Structure formats: C-alpha cells, structure tokens
C-alpha positions in Angstrom: 43.9 -7.5 -16.9 44.7 -3.9 -17.7 43.1 -4.3 -21.2 39.8 -5.4 -19.5 39.8 -2.3 -17.4 40.5 -0.1 -20.4 37.8 -1.7 -22.4 35.3 -1.3 -19.5 36.2 2.3 -19.1 35.9 3.0 -22.8 32.4 1.3 -22.9 31.3 3.4 -19.9 32.5 6.6 -21.5 30.8 5.8 -24.8 27.5 4.7 -23.3 27.3 7.8 -21.1 28.0 10.0 -24.1 25.3 8.2 -26.1 22.7 8.9 -23.5 23.6 12.6 -23.1 21.1 14.9 -24.6 20.7 18.6 -25.0 18.7 20.2 -22.3 15.3 21.2 -23.5 12.3 22.7 -21.8 10.0 20.3 -20.0 6.7 19.5 -21.6 3.8 21.3 -19.9 2.3 19.3 -17.1 -1.4 18.4 -17.0 -3.9 18.2 -14.2 -2.5 17.3 -10.8 1.1 17.4 -12.0 0.8 21.1 -12.8 0.7 22.0 -9.1 2.0 19.1 -7.0 4.2 16.1 -7.2 3.7 14.7 -3.7 0.5 14.7 -1.7 -0.1 13.7 1.9 -3.4 12.4 3.2 -5.3 10.0 5.5 -7.4 6.9 4.8 -10.0 5.1 6.9 -10.5 1.5 6.4 -13.0 -1.2 7.6 -12.1 -4.9 7.0 -13.7 -8.3 7.2 -11.5 -11.4 7.5 -12.2 -14.2 5.0 -12.0 -18.0 5.1 -9.9 -19.5 8.0 -8.8 -16.1 9.1 -12.4 -15.4 10.2 -12.1 -18.2 12.8 -9.5 -16.2 14.8 -10.3 -12.6 13.8 -13.4 -10.4 13.6 -14.3 -7.2 11.8 -11.8 -4.3 12.2 -11.3 -0.7 11.4 -8.3 1.5 11.1 -6.7 4.7 10.0 -3.7 5.3 7.7 -1.4 8.1 6.8 -0.5 8.0 3.1 1.8 9.7 0.7 1.4 9.7 -3.1 4.1 10.6 -5.5 3.1 11.4 -9.1 5.2 9.4 -11.5 3.3 10.0 -14.7 0.1 11.8 -15.6 -2.0 8.8 -14.6 0.4 6.7 -12.4 1.5 7.3 -8.8 3.7 5.6 -6.3 2.1 5.2 -2.9 3.1 4.6 0.7 0.7 3.9 3.6 1.4 3.4 7.3 -1.5 2.8 9.7 -3.1 0.8 12.5 -6.0 -1.6 12.1 -7.8 -2.8 15.3 -10.0 -5.9 15.2 -12.8 -7.0 17.5 -12.5 -10.2 19.5 -13.8 -13.4 17.9 -15.2 -15.8 20.5 -15.7 -19.5 19.7 -16.0 -22.3 22.3 -14.9 -20.1 25.2 -11.8 -18.9 23.4 -11.6 -15.3 22.5 -9.0 -14.0 20.0 -8.1 -11.1 17.7 -5.3 -10.0 15.4 -4.5 -6.3 15.2 -2.1 -5.0 12.5 0.3 -2.2 11.8 0.8 -2.3 8.0 3.6 -0.4 6.2 2.8 -0.7 2.5 4.3 0.6 -0.8 2.7 0.3 -4.2 1.2 1.9 -7.2 -2.0 3.6 -8.3 -3.1 3.9 -11.9 -6.1 5.9 -13.1 -8.2 4.7 -16.0 -9.1 8.3 -17.0 -7.1 11.5 -17.3 -6.5 14.2 -14.7 -6.2 11.7 -11.8 -10.0 11.5 -11.4 -12.4 8.7 -11.7 -11.7 5.0 -11.5 -8.3 3.7 -10.4 -6.6 0.4 -9.7 -4.1 0.0 -6.8 -1.5 -2.7 -5.8 0.4 -2.6 -2.6 2.9 -4.8 -0.8 4.8 -4.6 2.4 5.2 -5.6 6.0 2.4 -6.3 8.5 3.2 -6.3 12.2 0.5 -8.7 13.4 -0.3 -8.5 17.1 -2.4 -11.5 18.1 -4.1 -12.2 21.4 -5.9 -15.3 22.7 -7.8 -15.6 25.9 -9.5 -18.6 27.5 -10.9 -18.0 30.9 -8.2 -16.4 33.0 -5.4 -17.6 30.8 -4.2 -15.3 28.0 -1.4 -15.2 25.5 -0.1 -12.9 22.9 2.4 -12.8 20.1 3.8 -10.3 17.7 4.8 -11.5 14.2 6.2 -9.5 11.3 4.8 -10.8 8.0 5.1 -9.9 4.3 1.7 -9.2 2.7 0.1 -7.7 -0.4 -3.2 -6.5 -1.8 -5.0 -5.2 -4.8 -8.1 -3.2 -5.3 -10.2 -0.7 -7.2 -11.3 2.7 -6.2 -12.8 6.0 -7.3 -11.2 9.5 -7.0 -13.2 12.7 -7.0 -11.1 15.9 -6.4 -9.3 15.2 -3.1 -11.6 12.4 -1.9 -11.3 8.8 -2.8 -12.9 5.5 -1.9 -11.6 2.0 -2.5 -12.3 -1.7 -2.0 -9.4 -4.1 -1.8 -8.5 -7.8 -1.2 -5.4 -8.3 1.1 -3.4 -11.1 2.5 -1.5 -10.2 5.6 0.8 -13.2 5.2 1.9 -14.3 1.8 3.4 -17.5 3.3 -0.1 -18.5 4.4 -1.9 -16.8 1.6 -5.4 -18.2 1.9 -5.3 -18.3 5.7 -4.7 -14.5 6.2 -7.1 -12.9 3.7 -9.4 -10.0 4.3 -11.5 -7.7 2.2 -11.4 -4.0 3.1 -13.0 -0.8 2.1 -12.5 2.8 3.0 -12.6 6.5 2.3 -9.5 8.7 2.0 -8.7 12.4 1.7 -5.6 14.1 0.4 -4.7 17.1 2.5 -1.9 18.9 0.8 0.6 18.7 -2.0 4.3 19.6 -2.0 
C-alpha cells in the first residue's frame, strides 16, 4: 500500500513540474478586455408562450440584472437574475398565469471581433415558477422550482444589445413550457 502512495506522490510531483512555466508578460488585450473583465448591466424582456403553454399563460414582460465575465476575446460567461410577470389568460371562465424568477448562467460568443455585432447565447438554470388559477371566487396558487434552458441570437452595439431567444422553463416538460422572448439590454459598468 505504501508503494501505491509513493507512486501517486511521484506522479503528482512530476506532473506539476511538467506544467510549470516561466512567467512571461501577458499578451496585450484587445477591445473590451483592455479595460474591463466583468461588466454589470440590465436587460428588459418581453415573451410570448408557445404551444400548450399559451393555454395557461399569456404575454409577459420582465427585467433582469446581468453580469458578464470576459473569458476570451470573443467569449463571455454570463449570469442573469430577474423577474418576469405574465398577464392572465382567461379560457372558459378560468383565469391563469405563470410568473417566473429565473436565475440563469451561460455563455455568449460573438461572431466578429471586439465584442461587437452578432452574437449567440446559451443559458441554463433555475426557474421559480409562480402559477395562479382563478375560477369565480375560488383561486389557487403554487410555487415550483424547475430547471430550464434557452438559446438565442443577438446584436451588440457599444454598451447596448438586443436579443431574441427560445426558452423552456421546465426541461422535464420541454414542449409544454416553451416561450419566445426578445429584449434590449444595457451594460452599465465594468470592473
């Protein structure tokens, strides 16, 4: 048993020595990376439920706080937290809606240089879905935490961006919780 520990320790020492490099000056950064690595901003969003989801939910709008961490010259990691309120959908005397609090992490990749122009985005995370149903004087509500994801395309111009995305708020019921959204965002500051 001691031999196994000695071999493991030797492999660890050799592998760490193999990855050691001389320190060298960093390559000059381009565009956005020259000044900031982390930016904070806000997004607005309007969404329309699709398919079966439109039977229990109507159009909605929301606001998000976002953070974007520059990973490469044209790739960023993203995080968004927000609230999306939906109007009531009334069918046959029954009124319902599903509001959401999404917490999403993902990535953003630009097709051009300097973090400007067309980009693609992918996000996944948790959706706190707050649903309410009313029929006459009787009402009920529920609060469900679901895993969801989305992908979209957008356009960035200086600090402004706009995007269109397709989301599912519940991967377990993929086709029954889909919505299409679009919005405008602004990056306030960089750290």
